Every structure is written in structure tokens, then in C-alpha cells.
PDB file as gemmi writes it, atoms N, CA and C in Angstrom:
CRYST1    1.000    1.000    1.000  90.00  90.00  90.00 P 1                      
ATOM      1  N   GLY A   1       0.812  -1.201   0.000  1.00  0.00           N  
ATOM      2  CA  GLY A   1       0.000   0.000   0.000  1.00  0.00           C  
ATOM      3  C   GLY A   1       0.844   1.247   0.000  1.00  0.00           C  
ATOM      4  N   GLY A   2       0.194   2.386  -0.180  1.00  0.00           N  
ATOM      5  CA  GLY A   2       0.889   3.655  -0.261  1.00  0.00           C  
ATOM      6  C   GLY A   2       0.970   4.394   1.054  1.00  0.00           C  
ATOM      7  N   GLY A   3       0.530   3.756   2.137  1.00  0.00           N  
ATOM      8  CA  GLY A   3       0.536   4.413   3.439  1.00  0.00           C  
ATOM      9  C   GLY A   3       1.914   4.414   4.071  1.00  0.00           C  
ATOM     10  N   PRO A   4       2.016   5.010   5.238  1.00  0.00           N  
ATOM     11  CA  PRO A   4       3.300   5.068   5.931  1.00  0.00           C  
ATOM     12  C   PRO A   4       3.744   3.687   6.416  1.00  0.00           C  
ATOM     13  N   SER A   5       5.043   3.521   6.529  1.00  0.00           N  
ATOM     14  CA  SER A   5       5.585   2.245   7.004  1.00  0.00           C  
ATOM     15  C   SER A   5       5.358   2.114   8.510  1.00  0.00           C  
ATOM     16  N   LYS A   6       5.473   0.874   8.990  1.00  0.00           N  
ATOM     17  CA  LYS A   6       5.344   0.645  10.432  1.00  0.00           C  
ATOM     18  C   LYS A   6       6.387   1.451  11.195  1.00  0.00           C  
ATOM     19  N   LYS A   7       7.591   1.527  10.632  1.00  0.00           N  
ATOM     20  CA  LYS A   7       8.681   2.255  11.272  1.00  0.00           C  
ATOM     21  C   LYS A   7       8.347   3.752  11.379  1.00  0.00           C  
ATOM     22  N   ALA A   8       7.733   4.307  10.331  1.00  0.00           N  
ATOM     23  CA  ALA A   8       7.378   5.731  10.341  1.00  0.00           C  
ATOM     24  C   ALA A   8       6.342   6.038  11.417  1.00  0.00           C  
ATOM     25  N   LEU A   9       5.521   5.050  11.750  1.00  0.00           N  
ATOM     26  CA  LEU A   9       4.466   5.259  12.737  1.00  0.00           C  
ATOM     27  C   LEU A   9       4.890   4.949  14.172  1.00  0.00           C  
ATOM     28  N   GLU A  10       6.035   4.301  14.346  1.00  0.00           N  
ATOM     29  CA  GLU A  10       6.484   3.929  15.693  1.00  0.00           C  
ATOM     30  C   GLU A  10       6.646   5.143  16.601  1.00  0.00           C  
ATOM     31  N   GLU A  11       7.366   6.167  16.119  1.00  0.00           N  
ATOM     32  CA  GLU A  11       7.639   7.345  16.949  1.00  0.00           C  
ATOM     33  C   GLU A  11       6.356   8.072  17.367  1.00  0.00           C  
ATOM     34  N   PRO A  12       5.442   8.405  16.434  1.00  0.00           N  
ATOM     35  CA  PRO A  12       4.225   9.084  16.877  1.00  0.00           C  
ATOM     36  C   PRO A  12       3.344   8.238  17.792  1.00  0.00           C  
ATOM     37  N   ARG A  13       3.319   6.923  17.577  1.00  0.00           N  
ATOM     38  CA  ARG A  13       2.521   6.052  18.458  1.00  0.00           C  
ATOM     39  C   ARG A  13       3.088   6.028  19.869  1.00  0.00           C  
ATOM     40  N   LEU A  14       4.403   5.934  19.971  1.00  0.00           N  
ATOM     41  CA  LEU A  14       5.047   5.946  21.276  1.00  0.00           C  
ATOM     42  C   LEU A  14       4.821   7.292  21.957  1.00  0.00           C  
ATOM     43  N   TRP A  15       4.991   8.376  21.199  1.00  0.00           N  
ATOM     44  CA  TRP A  15       4.797   9.730  21.727  1.00  0.00           C  
ATOM     45  C   TRP A  15       3.379   9.899  22.258  1.00  0.00           C  
ATOM     46  N   SER A  16       2.381   9.479  21.474  1.00  0.00           N  
ATOM     47  CA  SER A  16       0.989   9.654  21.899  1.00  0.00           C  
ATOM     48  C   SER A  16       0.632   8.736  23.069  1.00  0.00           C  
ATOM     49  N   SER A  17       1.237   7.558  23.139  1.00  0.00           N  
ATOM     50  CA  SER A  17       0.933   6.651  24.247  1.00  0.00           C  
ATOM     51  C   SER A  17       1.480   7.180  25.572  1.00  0.00           C  
ATOM     52  N   LYS A  18       2.540   7.981  25.504  1.00  0.00           N  
ATOM     53  CA  LYS A  18       3.147   8.539  26.713  1.00  0.00           C  
ATOM     54  C   LYS A  18       2.760  10.001  26.929  1.00  0.00           C  
ATOM     55  N   PHE A  19       1.861  10.508  26.082  1.00  0.00           N  
ATOM     56  CA  PHE A  19       1.508  11.930  26.130  1.00  0.00           C  
ATOM     57  C   PHE A  19       0.873  12.327  27.463  1.00  0.00           C  
ATOM     58  N   GLU A  20       1.384  13.391  28.027  1.00  0.00           N  
ATOM     59  CA  GLU A  20       0.832  13.999  29.239  1.00  0.00           C  
ATOM     60  C   GLU A  20       0.734  15.496  28.972  1.00  0.00           C  
ATOM     61  N   PRO A  21      -0.451  16.099  29.091  1.00  0.00           N  
ATOM     62  CA  PRO A  21      -0.605  17.527  28.802  1.00  0.00           C  
ATOM     63  C   PRO A  21       0.410  18.417  29.521  1.00  0.00           C  
ATOM     64  N   GLU A  22       0.775  18.040  30.754  1.00  0.00           N  
ATOM     65  CA  GLU A  22       1.708  18.889  31.503  1.00  0.00           C  
ATOM     66  C   GLU A  22       3.121  18.874  30.906  1.00  0.00           C  
ATOM     67  N   ASN A  23       3.385  17.974  29.953  1.00  0.00           N  
ATOM     68  CA  ASN A  23       4.694  17.931  29.304  1.00  0.00           C  
ATOM     69  C   ASN A  23       4.770  18.796  28.052  1.00  0.00           C  
ATOM     70  N   LEU A  24       3.656  19.409  27.667  1.00  0.00           N  
ATOM     71  CA  LEU A  24       3.702  20.313  26.522  1.00  0.00           C  
ATOM     72  C   LEU A  24       4.550  21.532  26.874  1.00  0.00           C  
ATOM     73  N   PRO A  25       5.375  21.990  25.951  1.00  0.00           N  
ATOM     74  CA  PRO A  25       6.227  23.150  26.232  1.00  0.00           C  
ATOM     75  C   PRO A  25       5.436  24.462  26.140  1.00  0.00           C  
ATOM     76  N   ILE A  26       4.642  24.754  27.161  1.00  0.00           N  
ATOM     77  CA  ILE A  26       3.756  25.921  27.104  1.00  0.00           C  
ATOM     78  C   ILE A  26       4.521  27.230  26.988  1.00  0.00           C  
ATOM     79  N   ASP A  27       5.801  27.235  27.367  1.00  0.00           N  
ATOM     80  CA  ASP A  27       6.602  28.438  27.208  1.00  0.00           C  
ATOM     81  C   ASP A  27       6.890  28.730  25.737  1.00  0.00           C  
ATOM     82  N   ARG A  28       6.622  27.769  24.857  1.00  0.00           N  
ATOM     83  CA  ARG A  28       6.828  27.942  23.419  1.00  0.00           C  
ATOM     84  C   ARG A  28       5.515  28.146  22.670  1.00  0.00           C  
ATOM     85  N   MET A  29       4.433  28.371  23.426  1.00  0.00           N  
ATOM     86  CA  MET A  29       3.114  28.548  22.830  1.00  0.00           C  
ATOM     87  C   MET A  29       2.541  29.907  23.225  1.00  0.00           C  
ATOM     88  N   LYS A  30       1.645  30.400  22.394  1.00  0.00           N  
ATOM     89  CA  LYS A  30       0.946  31.648  22.683  1.00  0.00           C  
ATOM     90  C   LYS A  30      -0.529  31.320  22.848  1.00  0.00           C  
ATOM     91  N   ALA A  31      -1.099  31.771  23.944  1.00  0.00           N  
ATOM     92  CA  ALA A  31      -2.524  31.536  24.181  1.00  0.00           C  
ATOM     93  C   ALA A  31      -3.247  32.871  24.217  1.00  0.00           C  
ATOM     94  N   SER A  32      -4.459  32.890  23.682  1.00  0.00           N  
ATOM     95  CA  SER A  32      -5.288  34.098  23.734  1.00  0.00           C  
ATOM     96  C   SER A  32      -6.750  33.673  23.770  1.00  0.00           C  
ATOM     97  N   PHE A  33      -7.579  34.619  24.146  1.00  0.00           N  
ATOM     98  CA  PHE A  33      -9.021  34.375  24.178  1.00  0.00           C  
ATOM     99  C   PHE A  33      -9.680  35.361  23.233  1.00  0.00           C  
ATOM    100  N   VAL A  34     -10.554  34.854  22.386  1.00  0.00           N  
ATOM    101  CA  VAL A  34     -11.214  35.668  21.372  1.00  0.00           C  
ATOM    102  C   VAL A  34     -12.715  35.421  21.413  1.00  0.00           C  
ATOM    103  N   ARG A  35     -13.441  36.275  20.725  1.00  0.00           N  
ATOM    104  CA  ARG A  35     -14.894  36.080  20.647  1.00  0.00           C  
ATOM    105  C   ARG A  35     -15.195  34.868  19.800  1.00  0.00           C  
ATOM    106  N   SER A  36     -16.043  34.034  20.304  1.00  0.00           N  
ATOM    107  CA  SER A  36     -16.440  32.825  19.600  1.00  0.00           C  
ATOM    108  C   SER A  36     -17.420  33.176  18.491  1.00  0.00           C  
ATOM    109  N   SER A  37     -17.373  32.402  17.416  1.00  0.00           N  
ATOM    110  CA  SER A  37     -18.350  32.610  16.345  1.00  0.00           C  
ATOM    111  C   SER A  37     -19.343  31.459  16.363  1.00  0.00           C  
ATOM    112  N   GLY A  38     -20.459  31.647  15.735  1.00  0.00           N  
ATOM    113  CA  GLY A  38     -21.452  30.575  15.658  1.00  0.00           C  
ATOM    114  C   GLY A  38     -22.469  30.643  16.771  1.00  0.00           C  
ATOM    115  N   ALA A  39     -23.301  29.622  16.818  1.00  0.00           N  
ATOM    116  CA  ALA A  39     -24.385  29.568  17.790  1.00  0.00           C  
ATOM    117  C   ALA A  39     -23.849  29.403  19.205  1.00  0.00           C  
ATOM    118  N   GLY A  40     -24.600  29.921  20.155  1.00  0.00           N  
ATOM    119  CA  GLY A  40     -24.202  29.787  21.553  1.00  0.00           C  
ATOM    120  C   GLY A  40     -25.198  30.472  22.448  1.00  0.00           C  
ATOM    121  N   GLY A  41     -24.836  30.612  23.690  1.00  0.00           N  
ATOM    122  CA  GLY A  41     -25.718  31.262  24.665  1.00  0.00           C  
ATOM    123  C   GLY A  41     -25.742  32.764  24.504  1.00  0.00           C  
ATOM    124  N   GLN A  42     -26.382  33.439  25.430  1.00  0.00           N  
ATOM    125  CA  GLN A  42     -26.554  34.888  25.354  1.00  0.00           C  
ATOM    126  C   GLN A  42     -25.235  35.652  25.370  1.00  0.00           C  
ATOM    127  N   ASN A  43     -24.225  35.133  26.059  1.00  0.00           N  
ATOM    128  CA  ASN A  43     -22.969  35.866  26.185  1.00  0.00           C  
ATOM    129  C   ASN A  43     -21.922  35.508  25.145  1.00  0.00           C  
ATOM    130  N   VAL A  44     -22.217  34.539  24.290  1.00  0.00           N  
ATOM    131  CA  VAL A  44     -21.182  34.020  23.408  1.00  0.00           C  
ATOM    132  C   VAL A  44     -20.587  35.087  22.482  1.00  0.00           C  
ATOM    133  N   ASN A  45     -21.376  36.033  22.019  1.00  0.00           N  
ATOM    134  CA  ASN A  45     -20.854  37.046  21.107  1.00  0.00           C  
ATOM    135  C   ASN A  45     -20.399  38.311  21.821  1.00  0.00           C  
ATOM    136  N   LYS A  46     -20.483  38.350  23.141  1.00  0.00           N  
ATOM    137  CA  LYS A  46     -20.084  39.528  23.907  1.00  0.00           C  
ATOM    138  C   LYS A  46     -18.805  39.301  24.687  1.00  0.00           C  
ATOM    139  N   LEU A  47     -18.513  38.047  24.990  1.00  0.00           N  
ATOM    140  CA  LEU A  47     -17.354  37.726  25.812  1.00  0.00           C  
ATOM    141  C   LEU A  47     -16.321  36.944  25.012  1.00  0.00           C  
ATOM    142  N   ASN A  48     -15.071  37.063  25.423  1.00  0.00           N  
ATOM    143  CA  ASN A  48     -13.996  36.302  24.778  1.00  0.00           C  
ATOM    144  C   ASN A  48     -13.984  34.886  25.354  1.00  0.00           C  
ATOM    145  N   THR A  49     -14.795  34.012  24.732  1.00  0.00           N  
ATOM    146  CA  THR A  49     -15.020  32.677  25.276  1.00  0.00           C  
ATOM    147  C   THR A  49     -14.268  31.582  24.533  1.00  0.00           C  
ATOM    148  N   LYS A  50     -13.625  31.907  23.434  1.00  0.00           N  
ATOM    149  CA  LYS A  50     -12.906  30.900  22.649  1.00  0.00           C  
ATOM    150  C   LYS A  50     -11.414  30.989  22.964  1.00  0.00           C  
ATOM    151  N   ALA A  51     -10.828  29.889  23.405  1.00  0.00           N  
ATOM    152  CA  ALA A  51      -9.381  29.840  23.668  1.00  0.00           C  
ATOM    153  C   ALA A  51      -8.670  29.473  22.375  1.00  0.00           C  
ATOM    154  N   GLU A  52      -7.614  30.200  22.060  1.00  0.00           N  
ATOM    155  CA  GLU A  52      -6.821  29.944  20.862  1.00  0.00           C  
ATOM    156  C   GLU A  52      -5.373  29.737  21.292  1.00  0.00           C  
ATOM    157  N   VAL A  53      -4.754  28.686  20.817  1.00  0.00           N  
ATOM    158  CA  VAL A  53      -3.352  28.401  21.125  1.00  0.00           C  
ATOM    159  C   VAL A  53      -2.586  28.334  19.817  1.00  0.00           C  
ATOM    160  N   ARG A  54      -1.442  28.997  19.786  1.00  0.00           N  
ATOM    161  CA  ARG A  54      -0.581  28.989  18.603  1.00  0.00           C  
ATOM    162  C   ARG A  54       0.797  28.474  18.986  1.00  0.00           C  
ATOM    163  N   PHE A  55       1.429  27.773  18.034  1.00  0.00           N  
ATOM    164  CA  PHE A  55       2.820  27.390  18.230  1.00  0.00           C  
ATOM    165  C   PHE A  55       3.518  27.340  16.883  1.00  0.00           C  
ATOM    166  N   SER A  56       4.817  27.547  16.918  1.00  0.00           N  
ATOM    167  CA  SER A  56       5.635  27.542  15.717  1.00  0.00           C  
ATOM    168  C   SER A  56       5.826  26.117  15.229  1.00  0.00           C  
ATOM    169  N   MET A  57       5.521  25.888  13.963  1.00  0.00           N  
ATOM    170  CA  MET A  57       5.705  24.553  13.395  1.00  0.00           C  
ATOM    171  C   MET A  57       7.183  24.183  13.363  1.00  0.00           C  
ATOM    172  N   SER A  58       8.072  25.138  13.090  1.00  0.00           N  
ATOM    173  CA  SER A  58       9.497  24.801  13.057  1.00  0.00           C  
ATOM    174  C   SER A  58      10.003  24.457  14.452  1.00  0.00           C  
ATOM    175  N   ASP A  59       9.505  25.139  15.480  1.00  0.00           N  
ATOM    176  CA  ASP A  59       9.890  24.836  16.856  1.00  0.00           C  
ATOM    177  C   ASP A  59       9.311  23.499  17.314  1.00  0.00           C  
ATOM    178  N   ALA A  60       8.166  23.128  16.772  1.00  0.00           N  
ATOM    179  CA  ALA A  60       7.520  21.864  17.160  1.00  0.00           C  
ATOM    180  C   ALA A  60       8.407  20.663  16.850  1.00  0.00           C  
ATOM    181  N   ARG A  61       9.353  20.832  15.935  1.00  0.00           N  
ATOM    182  CA  ARG A  61      10.269  19.738  15.600  1.00  0.00           C  
ATOM    183  C   ARG A  61      11.109  19.321  16.807  1.00  0.00           C  
ATOM    184  N   ASN A  62      11.193  20.193  17.814  1.00  0.00           N  
ATOM    185  CA  ASN A  62      11.951  19.883  19.024  1.00  0.00           C  
ATOM    186  C   ASN A  62      11.167  19.021  20.014  1.00  0.00           C  
ATOM    187  N   TRP A  63       9.857  18.930  19.853  1.00  0.00           N  
ATOM    188  CA  TRP A  63       9.061  18.194  20.847  1.00  0.00           C  
ATOM    189  C   TRP A  63       7.944  17.332  20.272  1.00  0.00           C  
ATOM    190  N   MET A  64       7.772  17.351  18.957  1.00  0.00           N  
ATOM    191  CA  MET A  64       6.695  16.578  18.327  1.00  0.00           C  
ATOM    192  C   MET A  64       7.300  15.652  17.262  1.00  0.00           C  
ATOM    193  N   PRO A  65       6.785  14.439  17.125  1.00  0.00           N  
ATOM    194  CA  PRO A  65       7.315  13.533  16.101  1.00  0.00           C  
ATOM    195  C   PRO A  65       7.224  14.115  14.692  1.00  0.00           C  
ATOM    196  N   ARG A  66       8.236  13.838  13.892  1.00  0.00           N  
ATOM    197  CA  ARG A  66       8.309  14.349  12.515  1.00  0.00           C  
ATOM    198  C   ARG A  66       7.076  13.955  11.702  1.00  0.00           C  
ATOM    199  N   TYR A  67       6.626  12.704  11.830  1.00  0.00           N  
ATOM    200  CA  TYR A  67       5.457  12.245  11.070  1.00  0.00           C  
ATOM    201  C   TYR A  67       4.215  13.052  11.451  1.00  0.00           C  
ATOM    202  N   THR A  68       4.064  13.352  12.736  1.00  0.00           N  
ATOM    203  CA  THR A  68       2.913  14.134  13.202  1.00  0.00           C  
ATOM    204  C   THR A  68       2.944  15.533  12.595  1.00  0.00           C  
ATOM    205  N   ILE A  69       4.113  16.135  12.558  1.00  0.00           N  
ATOM    206  CA  ILE A  69       4.265  17.470  11.957  1.00  0.00           C  
ATOM    207  C   ILE A  69       3.909  17.429  10.479  1.00  0.00           C  
ATOM    208  N   LYS A  70       4.397  16.421   9.778  1.00  0.00           N  
ATOM    209  CA  LYS A  70       4.084  16.292   8.348  1.00  0.00           C  
ATOM    210  C   LYS A  70       2.585  16.146   8.119  1.00  0.00           C  
ATOM    211  N   ARG A  71       1.909  15.372   8.987  1.00  0.00           N  
ATOM    212  CA  ARG A  71       0.459  15.188   8.860  1.00  0.00           C  
ATOM    213  C   ARG A  71      -0.286  16.497   9.107  1.00  0.00           C  
ATOM    214  N   ILE A  72       0.144  17.253  10.107  1.00  0.00           N  
ATOM    215  CA  ILE A  72      -0.479  18.557  10.377  1.00  0.00           C  
ATOM    216  C   ILE A  72      -0.287  19.469   9.170  1.00  0.00           C  
ATOM    217  N   GLU A  73       0.934  19.512   8.639  1.00  0.00           N  
ATOM    218  CA  GLU A  73       1.207  20.374   7.482  1.00  0.00           C  
ATOM    219  C   GLU A  73       0.376  19.964   6.271  1.00  0.00           C  
ATOM    220  N   ALA A  74       0.131  18.670   6.106  1.00  0.00           N  
ATOM    221  CA  ALA A  74      -0.644  18.183   4.958  1.00  0.00           C  
ATOM    222  C   ALA A  74      -2.144  18.371   5.143  1.00  0.00           C  
ATOM    223  N   LEU A  75      -2.640  18.051   6.345  1.00  0.00           N  
ATOM    224  CA  LEU A  75      -4.088  18.047   6.559  1.00  0.00           C  
ATOM    225  C   LEU A  75      -4.639  19.364   7.099  1.00  0.00           C  
ATOM    226  N   GLU A  76      -3.793  20.165   7.711  1.00  0.00           N  
ATOM    227  CA  GLU A  76      -4.260  21.408   8.346  1.00  0.00           C  
ATOM    228  C   GLU A  76      -3.490  22.629   7.836  1.00  0.00           C  
ATOM    229  N   ALA A  77      -3.065  22.594   6.590  1.00  0.00           N  
ATOM    230  CA  ALA A  77      -2.256  23.674   6.023  1.00  0.00           C  
ATOM    231  C   ALA A  77      -2.934  25.042   6.158  1.00  0.00           C  
ATOM    232  N   SER A  78      -4.247  25.080   6.064  1.00  0.00           N  
ATOM    233  CA  SER A  78      -4.961  26.360   6.150  1.00  0.00           C  
ATOM    234  C   SER A  78      -4.892  26.970   7.558  1.00  0.00           C  
ATOM    235  N   ARG A  79      -4.489  26.182   8.541  1.00  0.00           N  
ATOM    236  CA  ARG A  79      -4.391  26.684   9.920  1.00  0.00           C  
ATOM    237  C   ARG A  79      -2.981  27.132  10.276  1.00  0.00           C  
ATOM    238  N   ILE A  80      -2.067  27.090   9.290  1.00  0.00           N  
ATOM    239  CA  ILE A  80      -0.697  27.552   9.500  1.00  0.00           C  
ATOM    240  C   ILE A  80      -0.582  28.929   8.843  1.00  0.00           C  
ATOM    241  N   ASN A  81      -0.249  29.942   9.658  1.00  0.00           N  
ATOM    242  CA  ASN A  81      -0.209  31.306   9.143  1.00  0.00           C  
ATOM    243  C   ASN A  81       1.121  31.616   8.445  1.00  0.00           C  
ATOM    244  N   LYS A  82       1.258  32.848   7.960  1.00  0.00           N  
ATOM    245  CA  LYS A  82       2.459  33.248   7.215  1.00  0.00           C  
ATOM    246  C   LYS A  82       3.721  33.223   8.061  1.00  0.00           C  
ATOM    247  N   LYS A  83       3.559  33.317   9.384  1.00  0.00           N  
ATOM    248  CA  LYS A  83       4.705  33.239  10.296  1.00  0.00           C  
ATOM    249  C   LYS A  83       5.107  31.801  10.589  1.00  0.00           C  
ATOM    250  N   GLY A  84       4.342  30.841  10.058  1.00  0.00           N  
ATOM    251  CA  GLY A  84       4.624  29.435  10.298  1.00  0.00           C  
ATOM    252  C   GLY A  84       4.069  28.934  11.613  1.00  0.00           C  
ATOM    253  N   GLU A  85       3.050  29.637  12.126  1.00  0.00           N  
ATOM    254  CA  GLU A  85       2.426  29.243  13.394  1.00  0.00           C  
ATOM    255  C   GLU A  85       1.152  28.449  13.108  1.00  0.00           C  
ATOM    256  N   PHE A  86       0.969  27.373  13.843  1.00  0.00           N  
ATOM    257  CA  PHE A  86      -0.258  26.586  13.762  1.00  0.00           C  
ATOM    258  C   PHE A  86      -1.221  27.119  14.805  1.00  0.00           C  
ATOM    259  N   ALA A  87      -2.465  27.365  14.398  1.00  0.00           N  
ATOM    260  CA  ALA A  87      -3.475  27.866  15.333  1.00  0.00           C  
ATOM    261  C   ALA A  87      -4.750  27.069  15.174  1.00  0.00           C  
TER     262      ALA A  87                                                      
END                                                                             
């Protein structure tokens, strides 16, 4: 088949099996709160209720498996801005 090899998937599988949110390098991420779009309660369009997190795709190579980065770049290209940040 044309899919990834077992070897290519070993690193991301191991990474995800050991994933702990507290191990994310939050010092390398930018977080902000913005107004949510779409349907919601009475306050949804008045308050900054949507959390947005950005991180540099090039910096992610230091803490995220290469295959995972390639998949994000392929499947979520529209979410990577001109600065190379994924949001």
C-alpha cells in the first residue's frame, strides 16, 4: 500500500501513548481568548469565550514527532499562518 511504514508510525505512536498535557512546552506557545463565532448562549458574542493556542511549526520539531508534523502540514495547512504558526 501507499501508506506510511510501520517504522514511520512507531515514533508518533510511542509519543501519543506517553503523552501527558503537563509535558507540553507551554513556554513555546501563545494563548489568547477571542470572541467565539457561531451559535451559543446569550454571552457568546459579547465575551472572549474561545481559547486559541498557537505554536511555531518549526519549533515543534523539538518536541513533536516528525510524522505528526508532516500530517499537520498536509491536513491542516490552512491553519498555518504566514509566520509558520499553527493555530
